[in-house]
Kinemage of the C-alpha trace (Angstrom):
@kinemage 1
@onewidth
@group {chain A} dominant
@subgroup {mainchain}
@vectorlist {calphas} color= white
{ca met a 1} P -7.542 19.991 -6.769
{ca thr a 2} L -6.651 16.563 -8.165
{ca glu a 3} L -8.269 13.290 -7.197
{ca tyr a 4} L -6.704 9.875 -7.820
{ca asp a 5} L -9.078 6.916 -7.631
{ca asn a 6} L -6.707 4.136 -8.719
{ca phe a 7} L -4.849 3.680 -5.415
{ca gly a 8} L -7.458 1.388 -3.871
{ca arg a 9} L -9.452 1.913 -0.703
{ca thr a 10} L -6.614 3.772 0.990
{ca ser a 11} L -5.954 2.952 4.640
{ca gly a 12} L -2.581 4.691 4.878
{ca leu a 13} L -0.681 7.167 2.732
{ca ala a 14} L 2.851 8.558 2.560
{ca ile a 15} L 4.663 10.770 0.051
{ca asp a 16} L 8.452 10.796 -0.236
{ca arg a 17} L 10.772 13.703 -1.094
{ca asn a 18} L 10.565 12.766 -4.810
{ca asp a 19} L 6.769 13.128 -4.872
{ca val a 20} L 6.209 9.384 -5.007
{ca ile a 21} L 2.957 8.357 -3.339
{ca tyr a 22} L 2.708 5.134 -1.327
{ca thr a 23} L -0.700 3.852 -0.255
{ca thr a 24} L -1.782 0.797 1.645
{ca asp a 25} L -5.209 -0.743 1.191
{ca ser a 26} L -6.233 -3.016 4.048
{ca glu a 27} L -9.963 -2.784 3.417
{ca ser a 28} L -10.680 -4.067 -0.087
{ca thr a 29} L -12.582 -7.333 -0.389
{ca glu a 30} L -15.056 -8.576 -2.972
{ca arg a 31} L -17.869 -7.567 -0.594
{ca val a 32} L -16.537 -4.108 0.332
{ca his a 33} L -14.670 -3.009 -2.818
{ca pro a 34} L -15.377 -5.475 -5.656
{ca gly a 35} L -12.603 -5.969 -8.201
{ca trp a 36} L -9.851 -4.574 -5.962
{ca leu a 37} L -7.119 -6.356 -4.022
{ca arg a 38} L -5.599 -5.416 -0.695
{ca gly a 39} L -1.997 -4.293 -1.045
{ca ile a 40} L 0.486 -1.453 -1.406
{ca arg a 41} L 0.272 0.798 -4.459
{ca ile a 42} L 3.129 3.084 -5.456
{ca gly a 43} L 3.112 5.798 -8.115
{ca lys a 44} L 4.118 9.341 -9.008
{ca leu a 45} L 2.025 12.315 -7.949
{ca ser a 46} L 2.759 13.956 -11.303
{ca asp a 47} L 0.619 11.498 -13.265
{ca gly a 48} L -1.321 9.607 -10.558
{ca lys a 49} L -0.596 6.216 -12.138
{ca val a 50} L 0.154 3.139 -10.057
{ca asp a 51} L 3.589 1.838 -11.107
{ca val a 52} L 4.077 -0.864 -8.450
{ca phe a 53} L 1.669 -3.175 -6.626
{ca ile a 54} L 2.764 -5.260 -3.625
{ca pro a 55} L 0.176 -7.925 -2.761
{ca pro a 56} L -1.028 -8.726 0.769
{ca his a 57} L 0.452 -11.345 3.066
{ca lys a 58} L -0.976 -14.814 2.615
{ca thr a 59} L -3.280 -15.760 5.490
{ca glu a 60} L -6.231 -18.052 6.050
{ca ala a 61} L -8.453 -15.231 4.763
{ca pro a 62} L -8.732 -15.399 0.948
{ca glu a 63} L -7.926 -11.692 0.602
{ca gly a 64} L -4.819 -11.874 2.824
{ca ala a 65} L -3.620 -9.296 5.359
{ca met a 66} L -2.287 -5.812 4.686
{ca gly a 67} L -1.081 -2.943 6.861
{ca glu a 68} L -3.241 0.019 7.750
{ca gly a 69} L -0.497 2.623 8.143
{ca ile a 70} L 2.544 3.164 5.937
{ca ala a 71} L 5.930 4.884 6.182
{ca ile a 72} L 9.070 5.056 4.043
{ca asp a 73} L 12.606 5.529 5.375
{ca ala a 74} L 15.485 7.427 3.703
{ca ala a 75} L 16.772 4.203 2.081
{ca gly a 76} L 13.384 3.551 0.422
{ca asn a 77} L 12.276 0.707 2.677
{ca ile a 78} L 8.534 0.546 3.305
{ca tyr a 79} L 6.963 -0.168 6.703
{ca thr a 80} L 3.315 -1.026 7.338
{ca ala a 81} L 1.439 -1.194 10.639
{ca glu a 82} L -0.270 -4.574 10.643
{ca ala a 83} L -3.444 -4.952 12.688
{ca thr a 84} L -4.084 -8.545 11.603
{ca leu a 85} L -0.502 -9.662 12.230
{ca arg a 86} L -0.174 -7.322 15.257
{ca gly a 87} L 3.154 -5.781 14.359
{ca val a 88} L 5.159 -3.868 11.789
{ca thr a 89} L 6.200 -5.355 8.461
{ca lys a 90} L 9.284 -4.105 6.635
{ca tyr a 91} L 9.479 -4.346 2.848
{ca ala a 92} L 13.186 -3.964 2.044
{ca arg a 93} L 14.017 -2.002 -1.062
{ca asn a 94} L 15.887 -3.950 -3.711
{ca his a 95} L 18.916 -1.820 -4.674
{ca asp a 96} L 19.983 -3.339 -7.973
């Protein structure tokens, strides 16, 4: 069994067909998880390293808002279920 502790305080998790792990952290604050930011973390299961961090939405709260659930479509777009914003946010993949 392998444990990865660098993906934040995970609220939602998805793994794509290429064994890339996507996590969303909607819980981290200085009070709850000091030193960590809310956001999406993306990395490979093979090494457990975070390669990409997407920060939370800017809100009146200093730590911002972040989705609690996460999904990835076949094109690589990311979707999060947003409790604070009461909806779904799409992060479009940049195909350059």
